[in-house]
N, C-alpha and C positions, 0 to 999 in steps of 0.2 A: 204354261209350259208343261205341267204335270199331265194336262189333258192330252196334250200332243204325244207326250212319252208313253201314255198308256195305249193310245191309238197305234203308235209305231209297234209297240210290244205285242199287240193283239195280232197285227198283220204279219209280223216277221219275228217270231219268237227267238230266232238264233242269229239276228242281225248284229254283225260286229259294230256297226255304227250305234245301234242302240246300246250295246254294252259300254262303248266309249262315252256316250252321252251320260249313262248313269254314273260312271266313274267320275267324270268331271264334275257333275252336279254334286256328287258326295264331296269331292275336293273343294268346291266352292263353299259348300255348307260348312265343312270344317274351318275354312278361312275366315268366313263370316262370323262363326262362333267364337274363334279365337281372338277376333277383333274386339269383341265386346267382353268376353269372359277370359281373364288371364289364366293360362294354364296352371293347374293346381300343383303343388309340390308336397301336399299334405301327406301323401303316401309314401314319401321318402324320408329315410332315417340318416342323419349325418353323423355316423359313428367315427369317433376319434381314431380308433384303430386303422381306419382307411388311410391314415398318412403313409402307411407302409404298403407299397404295391403288392407284396405278397399276400395281403389280406383282401385284395380285390379280385374275387374269383370269377365273376361273370363279365361278359364283354360289355354290359350296360355299366357296371361298376368302374370299369376301366375308362369308359368314354365320359362318365358324367362326374368324374372327380371323386368317386368313391362313395356316392350316395347309394344306400342299400333300398332298392324299390320294392314295395309291396305289390306283388302282381298276381294274377290268376295262377301263373305256373308255379310259383314258390308258396302258395297257399296250402298248408297242410290238409286243409278241408277237402282239397281235390286229390289228396294222396292217401287213400284210405289204407294202403298196405303199412305205410310209415306210421299212421295214427294207431293202427292195430298193434304194431310192434311196440310202440311206447306204452300201449295201455295194457299189454299182456306181460310186460317185464316184472320181475319179482325179485325182492332181495330180503335176506334175513335180518331180522332185528335182534337186539340183545336178548328178547325173551324167545327167540329161535322162531318167531312167526314169519310167515313169507307175506310181505305187503307190497303194494305198488309202490315204487319209488317217485320222488319228485322230479320235476323237469322245470326248467325257466323258460317260459314261453315270451314271446312277443304276440300281443293281441291288437286288434284295431276294432274299436266300436264302430257301430253303424252311425253315419253321419247325422241321422235323425234322432239319435240319443243325445239330447241337449241337457239333460240333467240327471241326478239320481232319482228323481221323482219317477222317471219313465223306466227305471230298472226295477226287476223283481229282487227280493232280498238275497237270493243266491248270487246274483251278479254284483249287487252292492258289496256283499262279503268278499267276493272275488277280487274286486279292484281296491278294497280297503287297504291292502298292503302293497299295491301296484306302485311302480315308478315310472312317471311319464317320460317317454322318449322323444322330447322335443315337440310334443303335441299333447293336448288333453284327450284326444281320441285314440293316441297309439301309446302303449305302456308295456312295461315288462312285469311278469307276475310269475311266482313259484307255486306250482299246484300238481296235483296228479292229474294225468291226461282224463281219466274219468270224470274228475270234477269240473272240468272245462268244456268238455266236448259237447254236452247237451245244449250249450248256449251259442254254439257256432252254427251258422246256417244262413240261407237266403229268405226264410219265412219271417212273417212279421213278429212272431214271438221270440226270434233269436235276436240277440243283443250284439254279437260279436260276428264280424263279416270276414275276418282275416285272423289266421293264427300260424305261427311259426316257431321253430326252436330258436332260442337265444344262443348263438353258436360261440364257441371258445374264442373264435377269431374277433369277436366283438369286445372282448373282456380286458383289453389292455392297449394303450397307444404306446407302450414300451416294446422294444424288440429284444426278447430276452436271449434269443440265439445269438444275435449280434453282440449284445451285452457281454455274454460270456466269451465270444470270440475275441472281442476287442481285449478284454481283461486277461486272457491267456496270452496275448501278444506282449504285454507289458514286461519290463525288466525284471520286477520282483513280485510275480503274482502270488507266491505262496503266503506271504505276509500280508494279505490283503485285508482291509477292515470290512466289517459287514455293512451291508447298504440297508436303509430302513425303508418299509414299504407299507402302505395302507391298503387294506382290502375292504371294498364296499360290498355289502351283501343284501339280500332281500330275503325277509322271513317268509314262510309258507303262508297260504290262507288259513290253514288249520291252526298255526300257532298264533296268527293274529286274532282269530276268533276266540281263542283260549286266553290270550294275554300272556303266552309263554315264549314269545320271540327271544328273549335273553337265555333262557334254558336251551332252547333249540340250537341257538348260535355256539353257546358253551359245548354242546355235543359236536357241532360241526367242527369247531376248533380242536377238540380231543381227536376226533377221527383224523384231521389232516396232520396233526402233530405226530400220530402213531404212523401214518404212512411215511412222512418225511423222516422220522426218526429211525425208521428201519432201514433207511438207505444211506443217511449221512450222519457224520459225527457231530456232537454238540458244539465243537469248535467252529463248524461251518455254518450254523444257523442258530438263531435264537428263537425258541418256540413261539408259535402263534398265540397272541393274548386278545381276549375279547375287550373291546373299548366300550361299546354301547350295543343297543338291539339290532343295529345294522352296519356294524364296523368292527374290524379286527386289524392288528398289526403284526408285523413279522419282520425280522432282519435276517439276511443270508448274504453269503459271499457271492459276488458277480461270477465267480468261477463255476458255480453250480446253478446259475441262474435259469438255464434251459430246463434242467430236470425238475427243479422245485416248482417253476411256474407251471409246467405240465400238470403236475399233481394238483395244485391249487385251482387252475382254470377248469379243470374237469368237474369240479363239485358243482351242483346245480344251484346252490344259494349264492355262489360267487358271482358278482354282477360286474365288477372292475377292480382292477390292480394298478396302483400308482405309487410313484415314490412319495414318501413323506418328506414335505418341504422343510427347509432349514430356515428359521426365522431370525430376523436382526431388528434392532431399534431403528427404527428410521429416525413483560413485553410493552416500552413506553406508549406507543400509539396504536398497539393491538386491539384493545377494547374500545377506543375511540374509532379506529378506522372500521372495525367490523360492524358497527352499528351506524355508521354514517349514512347519509342519504344517497350520496353520489360522489363520483370523482371531484366534482366541483365544491362539495360541501364536506371536506374531510374532517372537520371538527365537531360535527354536530352529535349530540348523544340523546335522541329522543326517547329511547327506553328508560335511561337513568332520569331523565327529566319527568318521566311519569312514575317515578318511584319503583321501577321494575329492576331488581337487582339479583333475581334468581331464588327469592325466598322459598322455602318449603319444596326445593327441587333437591333430588339425590342423583349425583353424577357418578356412575361407576368408572373408574380408571383403571386400566391394567398396564403396569409398567415396570420399572426396574427398582423402584424404590420411592419413598415420600420423606422428605427432610422434615420430620415433625417437630424439630426444635427450632425451625426457622420462624422468624417474626411474622411471616405471612400466614403461618397455621397456629400460631400460639393462642391459647384460650386461658384467660385468668381465672376460670372456674374449674380448670382441669390442669393441675400442676405437675402431675406425674404420669408418665406414659409407660405402660407394660410393653416391653420389647424382647425379642431375642437378640442374637448377635447382630450387631449393625455393621455393615460394610460400607464405608463413606462413597465409594465409587459407584454404589448402586443407587444413590439417592438423586433423583433427577428433578429438572425444573417444571416438568409437565403439569403437575397439580397447580402450580403457582399460575399458570395461563388459564387455569378453569376457574378457581375460587379464591386464589390468594389475596389476603388483604391484612392490613395491621388493624388490630381490634379497635384500639383508641389511640390514633396518631396525635402526639402531642408536640414534640419538638419539630423544628423546621426540617431537620433531616428525615425525620419519620414522614413528614407530610410529602417531602419529595419523593421519597421511596414508594409510598402509597400511591403515587401517580401511574405505578407500573403495576396495579392490581389485576387480577384476572377478570375475564368477561362477565362472570357471575359471582361477584364477591360474597354474596349471602347463601350461595348455595352449599349443601353438604356433600362430603366425598364419601364413596365406598371404594377402598383401594384394595387391588389384588397385585401381589408382588410376583411377577413372572420370571425372575432372575434366579438361576441356581446359585446356591449359597457357596461363597468361596470361588466362584467362577464368573466368567464373563458371558457364558451361554446362557440361553433363555431356555425355560422349562415350560413350553406351551403344550397343554394336553392334546391328545389326538382328537377328542371331541371338544370343540370349542363351547359347546353347552355347559360345560361344567365352570366356565368362567362366568357366564351370563346368569345362569339360573340362581345362584346364590344371591347375588347382588339384586335380581328382580324380587326375589322373595323379601328383600329388605327395602322395597319400594324405589329402587333405582329404576328409571325408564330411560335414562340417557346413557349410553356407553362409548367411552373414548378410548381408543386403540391406536397407539403410535408405534406400531410394529407390524411386521409383515415378512413376506418372502421377497427376495430382491435377486436378480440375476448375477449381480456382482457380488453376492454372497460366495458364489462358486467360481464365476468366470470373470476375468478382466479382458476387455476389449477396447481397442481404439474406436474413435468415432468414425463411420457408422457401422458398428459391429464387424470390424475387420481386425485382422492379427489377434484372434482371441487365444486365450491360453487360461489355464487352470489358475484361479487366485489363491486356492488352498489345496491341500493334499486330499483327495477323496477316494477312498478304498485303494485300488491299485494305481490309480493316477496320482502324479506328483505335481506339486506347485511349480508353475512356470512352464510346464509342457503344453505345446500347442493343442488346441482342440477346434475342430471344424464343425460347421453346421451339419455335416453328415453324422458326425459322432453324436451331436445333441439330438438329432432326429432318432436314433437309436436308443440313447441313454434316457431322454427325457420326453420323447415324443412330440417335439417342437420342430418348426420349420428352421428356426435360426437359433444360435446360442445366446441371443439377447432376449429371447421370448421364452425362455425355459420355464418360468414360473407364472407365465400368463395363462392360467388355467381355470377352470371351473372344477375344483376339486371337493373332497369331502368336507373340508373346512368351510368351503363357501356354501356347501349345501346345509352345513350345520347352521350357519347365519340365516340363510333363506327359511329354513324350518322354524327356528326360533322366533323370527319376526312374523312369520305366517301365523304362528300359534299365540303370539303377544302382539297383537296389532297397535298397541299403545306404547310401544318401545321404539327406540331409534338407535342404530348402531353406526358409529363413524370410524372409518379407518383412513389413516395417512395414505396418500397414493404411493409414497416411496421416493427414494433419492437416487434413482437410476437414469435419470434424463440425459445424462452426458455420454452414455455409451452407444445410443442409437437414437434415430429420429422418430421411432414409433415401437409400440408393443412391448415396452420394458416393464410394464406394471406388473404386479405380482399378487397372487392370492395372499390373504382372502379379500383384498380390496376389489377383486373381480367378482364379488357376489352380485347377485341381482338386486337384492333388497337392502343391503347395506349403502351407506353414502361414502363415496369415495372423494377425498379432498387432495387437490393439487396445491402447489405452492406458488403464490404471487410474491413479488417483492414488497417492501415496505417504502414510506415515504423516504425522499432524500434526507430531510432533517432527522429521522429516526435512524437512518443509516449512520450518519455522523455522531448522533448522541450515543448510539449503542457500543461505540469502540471504547468508551470509558468503562464499560462492564464486561468486555471480553476478556476471558482468561488466556493471556497470551502464552504463559508457560505450557498450559494445556495443548494450545495450537503447536508449540515448538516440539513438544514430546510427540504429539500425534503424527507430525510430518517427519519425524526421525531426525531433526536438526541438531547440531551439536551445541548450540547456544545455551548458557547456563543462565541467562537473564534476558528480558526484553530489549534491555539497552544494547546488548551485544548484537541484537538483530538489527537494530536501527543504525549501528556504525558498521555493518557488513558492506564490503565493497567488492567482493569476489564474483564468481560466475552467477549470472542470472540474479544479480544484486536487486534490480528494481522489483522483480517479481517475489523474491524472498522478503524484502523489506515491506512490500505491500500486504504480505501474509501475516507478519508477526510484529510489526512496528506501529504502534498507534498513530503516530504523526503522519507516516506515509498512508496509512490506511484512510485516516481523516481527508488527507489531501486528495486521494483517489476517488473518494465518494463525492466531495464537494466540487471537483473539477469535472466530473462526469455525470451531471444530473439526469442526462437522457437514458443513461444505462441503469442507474440506481434510483429508480423511483416506482411508485406503487401502480403505475400503469403497465409495467412489464411483469412477465412471468419469470420466475426463478429457473435458472438453466438446469438445476439439479432435480426438479420435479419430474417424476417419472411420467411417461407418456403412454397414451392408449393407441389405438382402441383395445379394449378388453377382448378376450376370445369371443367369437360369435359376432365381431364387428359391432360392439356395443360402445355406447358413449361412456368413456371414463376418462379422467375423473368427472364426477357429477357437477362439482363446483370447485372454486379456488378460493383460498385464504391466506393471509399473510403468514409466509413461513421462512422469510429470509431477513435475518438480524432482528429477531424478536427479543425484548427485554422482558425477563421475568425474574421472579425469586431465584437467587443464586444458592444451589445446594451445596453441601459440603463436599459432594464428589465432582466429578468431570462435568462441565457443562459446555455448550455451544450455543451460540444465538441463531443458528441456522440450521435447517433440515425440516423436513416434512412433519416431523413428531411435534413440531411447535403449533402446527396448523390444527390438527385434529381436535385438541382440547378447545381451542378458541371457537372453532365451528359448532362444537357440541353444545356450547352454551347459548347457541342461537335457539336450541329447543328449551333450554333452562330459562331463558328470558320469556319465550313465548310458548309455553307448553301446549302443544296441540296445534299450533299453528305451522305446520310443516310445509312452508312454501319456499320455493327456490327464489330468494330475493337477490339475484344475481345480475350483475351488468357486464356484458363483455368488455374485456380489456382492450383499450386502445393503443397498447404499445407493442413490444416485440419481445422475443425470448433469444438468448443466445443459442447457437446450434450446440455448442459444447463448452468448454472452459475459455474459449476466446470470446471476450464480450463483444468484439467489434465485428464477428460474423454472426449476423442476426436474421431472424425470420419475423416478418410482420404477422402478429396473431390475426389480425383482420383478413388476411389473405385465405385463412382456412375455413372461413364461414363461421356460423354459430347455430347451435353448439359444435365443438370440435374436440379432438382427442387430446389437446394440450391443456385447455383451461375448463373444459366441460361447458356449462352454461354461462361461465363468467365468474367474476370475483363477487362474494357476498357483501352486499350493503344493506344491513338490517333495516336502516332508516327508510329505505325505498319502499318499505310496506306500509308506511304512514305518511311519508311526504314524497311529492315528486321532485324532479330536478330542479324546478324554480322555487322550491320551498312551499308550494301550496299543499293543502291537505289531500289525502287519497281515500277514496272508499274502497275498503278491502272485505271481500265476502268469502268465507270458508264454507263449504258444503261437504259434508260427509253422507255418503249413500252407499247402498249395496245392490249390486245386480244380482237377480235371482233366475234369470233366464236368457238364453241366447238371442242375438240381435235386438237386445233391449237398448233404448236410447233416452238419455235425460238431457233436457235443454234449459237454458235460462236466456232471455232476450232483453237486450237494452236499446233504447231509443235516444239519439242525441237530442238534447234540449235545444229549444228555438234560440236563436242568437249565438249558439256555439258553432264556429266554423272549423276548429282544429283542436283534436285531443289527442289521448294515447290511450293504450290498453294493453294489459298483460294478463296472461291465464296459464295456469299450470295444472295439470292432473298428475297424480301419483298413486300408485298402489303397490301392495306387497304381493309378488306372484308366487304362485305355488312352486315348491322346490323342483328343480330339474334333476335328471339323471345325470351322473358324472361321466357316463360312457359316451355321451353325444356332445356335439357343439351346443353350448346353452342357448336356448331361446324362450320366448315367452310361452308358458303353458297356457294361460288365460289372458288374452289380448284385448285391449280396447283403444280407442282413437279419440284424441281431442280434435274437434273440428270447428273452426270459427268461420262464420259467414258474414261478410260486410256487404250492404247493399243499400241502395236507395229505393223507395216505394213511391210510384206514381199512380195512385189510385190502387188498382189491383195488379199493375205492371211492375215487375221487379227490373232494376236497372243497375247496372255497373257492379254486378256481382262478383265478389272476390271469395273464393274458397281456399282456406289457409289450414293446412294439416298440422298436427302437433310436431315440433321441432323444425317446422317451416322448410322442409325439404320437397323435392318434386313428387314424392308418393307419400302413403301413409306409413308411418313407422311401425314396423312389426318386430323390433328387437329391444326396445327399451321401455321400461315401465316408469318413466318419468317423461312427460311430453309438455312442452311450453310453447306458447305463441306470444311473442313480443312485438308489439307495433308501436314504434315511437311517435308515428305521425298518421292520424285519421283525419282527413279533410273532407269538408262538405261545401263546396263552393256554390252548389245549386240551391234550388228553392224546394226541392223534394226532401222529406225527412230521411235520416240515415239511421240504419239499425245495425246492431251487432248481435248475433245469435251465437252463443257458446253452447257446445254439444258435446257430450260423452257418449260414444257408441260402443257397446260391447260386442264382442264377436261370438265366440262358442263357450259355452259353459258346460262342463261334464262332471268335474270333481267336487266343486264346492261353490257356494255363493261367493261372490267377490265383492269385498268391500273396496272403496276408493275415496279420495278427497280431491275435490276441486277447488281452485282458489283463483279468483280474478279480481283486478283492481283497476281503478281509473280516476283521474282527477275529480275530487268532489264538485257536485254541481253540474258536470258535462253530461251525464246520462240519467234516464229515469228507467225503471224497470216496467216492462209491460208483459202481458200474458204471453208465454211461450207458444201456445197454440195458435196464436195469430200471426206468429212470425214464420219467415221462409226459411226452409232448410234444404240444403243440397250437399251431396257428398262427391259430385263430379269435379275432379281437378282438371285443369287446363291440359296437363299432359295425358290424361285418359282421353280426352277428346282427339288429340293428336293420333293416339294409338287406333282409335276407332276409325278415324278418317283414313289412316294408312290401311288399316285391315280391310275396311269396307272397299277402298280402291282396289286392293288386290283381288277381293272377291268379285268386284265388278269386271275386272280384266278377265278373270277366269270365265265369267258369265259371258263376256263378249266373245271369248274363244269358242264357247259351247254354241253360241247363236251361229258363229262362223261355220262350225262343223254342221250344224243342222241345215243352215242355208245351203251349203255345199251339197249335202246329201239330198236336199229337195230338189236343187237344180238338176243335180245328176239324174234323179228319178223322173223328173219332168222330161228330161231329154230322151230317157231310154224307156220309160214306162208310161209317160204322159199321165202321171198321178199327181194329185195335189194334196198338199197337207197344209194345215193353217197352225200358226203358234201365237201365241199372244203372251208388291214388297214392305246482524249489526251491533256493535259496542261503541258508543261515543266516548272517546277517551280525551277529547280536547285537541288531539293531534290529526285525528281522522276518523273515519267511521268505519266500524267493524261489525260484519254480519256474520252469523252462524246458522247454519241450517243442518240439524241432524237427520238421521234416518227416519225419524218419526215427527219431523217438523214440517208443518204446513202442507199444502198441496201446490199444484201447478209446476212440479219439477220431478 
């Protein structure tokens, strides 16, 4: 065809037919290439601020949902005048010197820059303080224009291909002008309270190189306070305070929100401004159920049977108090405890779920109580009190690192946190996020006032009032940064207790971090529901509900309005009857209706897993207690790591039951209808025993591999061959890694992504048959959003005579910022498979859906080509008739219960 096109062009250079043919061939080429290669979105930045239409300035941003595209037109490299203006600017310093000021830039590295090894030292220094903007290739950096311009260009020695200014419209998802406008419409705006905000910043590359980031930020705060103080009275704002090297905080009245935000957002170091979250607090069969093998074997305790009780492990717990004189924490060797003033209502049951146990139970009563010991009774506790003295408020530091680092230095590697932000801390809604109103008085807004989604959009930067805390904020970034720097630690957060206000997206920070493990709440067994009633604090429930009864007996004899519901709430006999007569509702196969629901911002799977959180029995503190809430789950789950330190596998099994939509237990949703994993239960409920035994109680081979990727497109594989005589088996595999911290100004995504790929096939000589390619999390496409990927195959059958193989692979994508560690876990029934050399096994990445896309795309391309042929043939016939001219045209640890294998970064070859 190309030969014919050239001939036509030579004979008639201005032929319209020739031009049409060229255009159609180009169109066909585009269609064919699009059929094979998916259009890349790597040049787009999903800024959170684009939720407001006013921030979408270009037609493209208005059409594509607010994605900021990096194009030729907005590349500053192609705008020499603007670059010169930025470079020639000067400002006076305190020493009266005239210096070039800093600018916050967006830069994009060239796609072929796949590691720091390929960068010169100047560029490495340039990106050392940079913040990734949803991609490892695109980042924000604070520098002088002259420091960066030499690295931008199209030549081979240039590392940066795109540069642009980080505009003020990107710096907040809050609408400060509307915030001020709404505040001034309220009845009593003069007496408004101050609102708290967090300012995320980026240090200059100069400060990073000198290690003076904190000093630099203190100067930034001083300058901003001077600017704001010259315009407003001290009663209208609380001065900016430096929190750490990349974070500040400020409080100001919403009545002056627009003016103050204008000053703050203009500073080149300011990256993002958001509201400071308001945090709140969010066992007989707990320890047994958590380590059981499966729902069909609820009483098994394989880890205790192996003598694993959490010895030598330190668990860091942050909560409102520890009841140190409780028998669960008593130590005969330490009889005197030094304390400050003790407030009884601050002392919670959480630590009892972690490591509570009676030191030497002697009497029958003590033995009975000790049945409710914590998951890791021999572990030690590092406790941080996060409640304000003399108040119910929590004192959570603006930098969460200050909670984790002291405990880490004292050898704590497991961190349990049963608190977080919840939408119902501020807003009360009927299910499903309708008739919303302020639950508390906030600034100029009064409790009980209606609040609408449009208000929440301006005030919180969220689409609905039920998702106001579903954010990737600076606290989430703190967690991700801490875990990135301390890869041997694990941080768990309770998912929250907001499930009853909406069907989705009511999870809150910091459970929305990428690297932290978020825990949802499943119910407990029916017998545990019934047994838990005798340990319920009925008077606390009565007071909490605002009922007028002076004793539980009055509740039991109540016959007034809503008598059945009230007695079921605070009368022991009625509660027991409710549980025993409704076993289909109150059992361990179901999810607790109060458990907050995902997905997390960025359409990420949260919770990660679920654990028992409804009617958990643990040590009763001197203060107020309850046997339900997500706070009871996090400590239970944390001791999964205390029992098996280093074996961070998601040992979860999907729940087979249902969940109540709201408070009505009879209106339910089947969990299985959501697929797995899903945003209600995550990957399922944890059964620790499934690591060592299968559902039929046979032993399991468990292999844990820790490796590090050092370059892009690297792949590691392991291969298994089903043994002769085995016709059916099962297989599970999980890959997990701590991702590099993201920017808080964009929809969170994976900075450094990898894929879990499982190939199952039969081999007939050199011929591959019955190939199945299964991606991590078992969706129709490769997961690009989550840093935990799992493949669970309950049944692998081989009815034929050909050998069956399973290839487990982890494929890394783009590496720019740093080497990437990861852990791969896979398991199967002992004796079913044997390891073979991975190089001899087949590997494919092609998913069935990609074949369909190729077929459709190629079909469209063929149609266009046929049209081209038709045009050409018509042209030829026309020329034959008129000119009589012719043209021719012609594509492992053996523990007694199972086998455990460990492969570290330096262990062996072949992987």
